[in-house]
MISE-147781 format. One line per 8 residues: number of its first residue (from 1); their letters; for each residue x, y, z of N, C-alpha, C. Coordinates in pm, whole numbers, plus 50000, padded with zeros to 5 digits. Example, Ala and Ser with C-alpha at 12.3 -4.5 7.8 and 13.67 -1.06 7.14 Angstrom:
REM MISE-147781
1	AS	51319,49431,50780,51230,49550,50780,51320,49670,50780 | 51285,49775,50708,51367,49894,50714,51290,50003,50787
END
This chain:
REM MISE-147781
1	MPANGYSL	58988,66793,81980,58927,66874,82081,58837,66787,82167 | 58848,66798,82302,58765,66714,82388,58620,66758,82384 | 58530,66659,82395,58386,66688,82394,58340,66723,82535 | 58253,66822,82544,58195,66860,82673,58057,66795,82686 | 58026,66737,82807,57895,66678,82831,57898,66528,82817 | 57777,66471,82812,57762,66327,82806,57697,66288,82675 | 57727,66167,82632,57665,66119,82509,57524,66066,82540 | 57447,66050,82437,57311,66001,82451,57311,65860,82510
9	IELLVVMV	57402,65777,82471,57410,65639,82522,57440,65640,82672 | 57530,65725,82717,57561,65733,82860,57438,65775,82940 | 57363,65871,82889,57242,65915,82958,57136,65805,82963 | 57120,65730,82854,57023,65621,82851,57061,65509,82948 | 57189,65477,82957,57235,65373,83049,57205,65415,83194 | 57232,65539,83228,57205,65588,83364,57055,65585,83393 | 56972,65624,83294,56827,65623,83314,56774,65480,83334 | 56826,65383,83260,56783,65244,83275,56821,65191,83413
17	IMSVIGIV	56943,65220,83457,56987,65176,83591,56899,65238,83699 | 56870,65366,83688,56787,65435,83787,56644,65376,83787 | 56592,65343,83670,56458,65283,83660,56453,65147,83728 | 56552,65064,83704,56556,64931,83766,56565,64945,83919 | 56649,65033,83968,56661,65055,84113,56528,65104,84169 | 56461,65195,84100,56332,65247,84144,56224,65139,84151 | 56219,65053,84051,56118,64945,84048,56143,64845,84160 | 56266,64805,84181,56299,64712,84289,56264,64774,84424
25	GYVNYKQF	56296,64900,84442,56263,64969,84568,56113,64977,84590 | 56037,65005,84487,55891,65015,84498,55830,64881,84536 | 55873,64773,84473,55820,64639,84504,55851,64603,84649 | 55973,64627,84693,56009,64596,84831,55930,64682,84930 | 55907,64806,84898,55829,64893,84985,55685,64844,84997 | 55624,64802,84886,55487,64750,84890,55478,64626,84978 | 55576,64536,84969,55576,64417,85053,55592,64455,85200 | 55679,64550,85229,55700,64596,85366,55574,64661,85422
33	ASAQITTN	55511,64749,85345,55389,64817,85389,55277,64717,85413 | 55268,64615,85332,55165,64513,85348,55186,64434,85477 | 55310,64398,85506,55340,64323,85629,55315,64410,85752 | 55333,64539,85741,55313,64629,85854,55167,64638,85897 | 55074,64615,85807,54931,64623,85842,54897,64520,85949 | 54935,64394,85928,54904,64292,86028,54989,64311,86154 | 55112,64354,86137,55198,64379,86254,55139,64490,86339 | 55092,64597,86276,55030,64707,86351,54901,64664,86420
41	AISQIQSV	54821,64582,86354,54696,64534,86414,54725,64449,86538 | 54822,64358,86528,54858,64275,86642,54917,64360,86753 | 54997,64459,86719,55053,64550,86821,54943,64627,86892 | 54842,64669,86818,54731,64742,86878,54654,64652,86975 | 54625,64529,86934,54556,64434,87021,54640,64407,87146 | 54769,64386,87126,54860,64359,87237,54864,64478,87334 | 54863,64599,87283,54864,64718,87369,54737,64727,87454 | 54623,64697,87393,54497,64702,87468,54497,64595,87577
49	LRLAQSNA	54545,64475,87544,54552,64367,87642,54645,64406,87758 | 54761,64463,87727,54856,64505,87830,54798,64617,87917 | 54725,64710,87856,54664,64819,87932,54561,64765,88031 | 54477,64671,87986,54378,64611,88076,54447,64534,88188 | 54551,64462,88155,54625,64385,88254,54693,64478,88355 | 54752,64584,88307,54818,64681,88395,54718,64751,88486 | 54605,64792,88431,54502,64858,88512,54448,64765,88621 | 54429,64638,88586,54379,64542,88685,54482,64518,88794
57	ASSTVCLD	54609,64502,88754,54714,64474,88852,54737,64592,88947 | 54720,64713,88897,54743,64831,88982,54614,64880,89049 | 54508,64805,89034,54376,64838,89093,54330,64978,89052 | 54352,65011,88927,54305,65140,88873,54153,65144,88880 | 54101,65254,88932,53957,65269,88950,53894,65313,88819 | 53779,65255,88788,53705,65289,88666,53631,65422,88681 | 53573,65462,88572,53492,65583,88575,53367,65566,88661 | 53321,65439,88677,53202,65417,88760,53237,65407,88910
65	NINNSPWS	53365,65433,88943,53413,65443,89082,53389,65320,89167 | 53405,65204,89110,53395,65080,89188,53537,65036,89219 | 53570,65020,89344,53704,64977,89382,53729,64834,89338 | 53853,64809,89298,53895,64677,89253,53807,64622,89141 | 53766,64709,89053,53683,64668,88940,53765,64585,88842 | 53706,64479,88789,53779,64402,88689,53789,64480,88557 | 53900,64464,88490,53919,64523,88357,53910,64412,88255 | 53855,64441,88139,53843,64338,88036,53861,64399,87898
73	VSFKNQTS	53891,64311,87805,53902,64347,87663,53794,64267,87592 | 53707,64339,87521,53599,64271,87449,53622,64282,87299 | 53624,64168,87234,53634,64162,87089,53490,64158,87038 | 53437,64274,87001,53295,64287,86967,53262,64223,86833 | 53350,64246,86739,53336,64184,86607,53477,64172,86549 | 53488,64148,86422,53620,64122,86363,53712,64243,86360 | 53659,64363,86375,53744,64482,86366,53733,64576,86486 | 53645,64550,86579,53621,64641,86690,53658,64577,86824
81	IGLDCGLS	53743,64649,86900,53791,64601,87030,53759,64707,87133 | 53706,64665,87247,53674,64760,87353,53754,64733,87478 | 53795,64839,87546,53857,64830,87678,53747,64861,87777 | 53706,64761,87854,53590,64774,87943,53634,64766,88088 | 53551,64826,88175,53583,64827,88317,53456,64815,88400 | 53472,64756,88518,53361,64749,88612,53277,64625,88594 | 53192,64604,88690,53104,64487,88686,53003,64496,88573 | 52969,64620,88532,52873,64638,88423,52942,64648,88287
89	NTEERNYT	53074,64624,88284,53154,64633,88161,53136,64766,88089 | 53149,64874,88163,53142,65007,88104,53258,65025,88006 | 53227,65066,87885,53333,65083,87785,53412,65210,87814 | 53543,65192,87835,53632,65305,87858,53685,65361,87726 | 53719,65271,87635,53770,65310,87504,53731,65206,87400 | 53723,65251,87276,53695,65161,87166,53805,65175,87062 | 53854,65065,87011,53961,65064,86911,53910,64993,86786 | 53952,65042,86670,53914,64980,86544,54040,64943,86467
97	LENARIDS	54047,64819,86421,54161,64775,86341,54148,64834,86201 | 54257,64887,86149,54255,64948,86015,54314,64852,85913 | 54240,64825,85808,54282,64738,85698,54316,64597,85743 | 54263,64556,85858,54286,64421,85909,54162,64376,85985 | 54150,64245,86001,54039,64192,86079,54083,64063,86147 | 54011,64028,86252,54037,63903,86322,53952,63796,86253 | 54018,63702,86189,53946,63596,86117,53894,63489,86211 | 53976,63450,86308,53933,63342,86397,54000,63353,86532
105	IVGSADPS	53933,63296,86632,53986,63282,86767,53961,63137,86805 | 54068,63061,86825,54055,62918,86848,54122,62881,86980 | 54049,62805,87063,54100,62760,87192,54182,62633,87178 | 54269,62611,87275,54358,62495,87270,54293,62366,87322 | 54179,62375,87389,54116,62256,87447,54082,62154,87339 | 54006,62193,87240,53972,62108,87127,53955,62200,87007 | 54065,62224,86932,54060,62323,86824,53949,62303,86723 | 53902,62178,86705,53796,62156,86607,53661,62207,86657
113	SCSAVFPF	53642,62213,86789,53512,62257,86840,53520,62384,86925 | 53639,62436,86947,53655,62554,87033,53690,62677,86952 | 53612,62705,86852,53631,62825,86774,53533,62930,86826 | 53587,63040,86876,53504,63142,86940,53428,63223,86835 | 53314,63271,86876,53237,63365,86796,53232,63497,86873 | 53202,63601,86803,53199,63733,86866,53064,63758,86930 | 53056,63825,87041,53165,63887,87116,53241,63785,87200 | 53371,63812,87217,53461,63729,87296,53531,63821,87395
121	NISYSNSG	53534,63783,87522,53590,63870,87626,53707,63804,87698 | 53804,63888,87733,53915,63846,87818,53915,63941,87936 | 53892,63886,88056,53886,63968,88177,54010,63944,88262 | 54057,64051,88323,54173,64045,88411,54129,64077,88552 | 54163,63991,88646,54136,64022,88787,54258,64093,88842 | 54244,64158,88958,54360,64228,89014,54464,64131,89069 | 54433,64002,89071,54534,63902,89110,54617,63860,88990 | 54581,63906,88870,54659,63878,88750,54608,63763,88666
129	SLIFSSTV	54504,63693,88709,54455,63580,88630,54362,63626,88519 | 54359,63549,88411,54275,63579,88295,54151,63492,88299 | 54041,63549,88256,53916,63473,88243,53864,63497,88102 | 53851,63389,88025,53797,63398,87891,53648,63373,87899 | 53569,63453,87825,53424,63431,87829,53360,63462,87695 | 53254,63391,87668,53176,63411,87547,53037,63354,87574 | 52937,63412,87514,52800,63367,87540,52768,63234,87475 | 52848,63191,87378,52814,63070,87305,52910,62954,87324
137	LSSTCLQS	53016,62972,87398,53113,62864,87413,53084,62779,87536 | 53119,62652,87524,53102,62561,87638,53208,62592,87744 | 53181,62548,87866,53276,62572,87974,53408,62499,87950 | 53405,62386,87879,53528,62313,87846,53617,62398,87757 | 53558,62461,87658,53635,62547,87568,53692,62667,87643 | 53612,62724,87731,53657,62843,87803,53770,62813,87900 | 53793,62685,87932,53904,62646,88019,54032,62624,87941 | 54032,62654,87811,54152,62637,87729,54269,62712,87791
145	SSWTFTVR	54387,62652,87780,54505,62716,87838,54556,62830,87751 | 54516,62834,87626,54555,62944,87538,54454,62958,87424 | 54457,63076,87363,54370,63105,87249,54456,63161,87137 | 54435,63109,87017,54511,63154,86900,54422,63244,86814 | 54471,63364,86787,54400,63463,86706,54466,63468,86568 | 54386,63472,86464,54436,63489,86327,54393,63627,86279 | 54491,63712,86245,54463,63847,86198,54497,63853,86049 | 54398,63893,85969,54414,63897,85823,54427,64041,85772
153	NLNDNTFK	54519,64059,85678,54535,64186,85609,54426,64192,85501 | 54344,64295,85504,54234,64307,85408,54280,64346,85268 | 54401,64400,85256,54450,64442,85124,54502,64327,85040 | 54576,64234,85102,54635,64126,85022,54605,63987,85076 | 54518,63976,85177,54475,63849,85236,54586,63767,85302 | 54699,63828,85334,54799,63758,85414,54754,63762,85559 | 54808,63673,85640,54767,63670,85781,54884,63639,85872 | 54866,63677,85998,54960,63643,86105,54877,63590,86221
161	MFKISKGG	54942,63509,86303,54873,63452,86418,54947,63490,86545 | 54870,63501,86654,54931,63519,86784,54850,63444,86887 | 54914,63410,86997,54853,63326,87099,54853,63401,87232 | 54741,63392,87304,54730,63447,87439,54715,63330,87535 | 54806,63319,87629,54797,63211,87726,54721,63257,87849 | 54679,63163,87929,54603,63193,88049,54683,63279,88148 | 54815,63272,88138,54901,63352,88224,54917,63496,88176 | 54866,63526,88058,54871,63662,88006,54977,63686,87901
169	AVDVQ	55060,63586,87871,55166,63604,87771,55105,63610,87632 | 55157,63700,87550,55114,63712,87410,55233,63670,87324 | 55215,63564,87244,55321,63509,87162,55283,63525,87015 | 55355,63614,86944,55331,63636,86801,55407,63531,86723 | 55337,63465,86630,55399,63357,86554,55437,63403,86416
END
């Protein structure tokens, strides 16, 4: 007479296979989620930079109603970024990086001595040119053709870097 159902060994084999698949999937998901933190932080920074550049190029008027007001992005500290407008740098919006921080900002002029400290500003004129500024950097450093930002994931200490050139290009490495 044929047996109905499954044997205990068949059930155990299926459970072991399902467990192995579940563990492999969980490990891969954790690695993916961890990489997304730095990717999202860089995307957020890139979006703010593009918004400031777009507003400057289209001569978008600020809330303080000054025509042709310069737009800028201010890196206030390692996790806080502001979209500023006008000659008085009125803050239009503030953004906070989640589970990530900017570890360093280094200029290309002399990387050993051109490490920026916060606050660090990038201003866009309506002609499209970028102006880097900081209260503590020398004028030689501020003339760097590009700046490299290091963004660190606070959960697992991995990092990604991206570069902003004087022409406005953002290159994620």
